Every structure is written in C-alpha cells, then in structure tokens.
C-alpha angles and dihedrals in degrees: 000000000000120000120210113250116235108216120199087193138340108190133162115209136178112246138185118221126197119193116200135168126193138164119236125194092274107010146035118237120204107183139182111199113196121196126191139138090259102091105042096262096318123123131227105235114197119192101206093191093063100025090235129127141181140186103246135190131160091268088059092053089058091050107103111242098003097116092042091051098041095050099024093239130153117243095266094049091044090051092056093048093045092050089055094045092053085067095053111033 
C-alpha cells in the first residue's frame, strides 16, 4: 500500500557551483561551493575529502568554533579553511 508523501517543499533552483582545491599546511581541501538564492546569501560549502558540508556566510565565519564543529577540524586546519572562505563568502 502506497502512502502519500507530505512535502514541506519541492523546489528547483538555478545554482552556481565553484570547485576549488588547495593545500593547507597540514591538509588538502577539495571544496564545492554552491551559491543560490535559497540561503539568504550564504553558500553551501561541501568538503569532498571529509564528506561534510555547512551553510556558510560571513557571520558564521565570525562564530567561534563553527568551522571546527561543522567540518570536524582542529584549530589550525579550521583557521586555514576560514581564511580561504573569507575570500569567497
């Protein structure tokens, strides 16, 4: 028996994706940065090495521990990623 699916939303939206890879002091970052109008000017940043992602805006970069928590990075690794993301978000 089939149950009806209750959708909260089902939207299709044009996006722009930037793929970037860089080597930090202790780790390589392979990122997909997805921009759309969906998240109030923030980007979805996927770290393809760790299979982790977060919705990131400049306010999130200022939030202590956010990048460390979202990507499970130590302070030094998070600092490298945060430094790059300041340039793109």
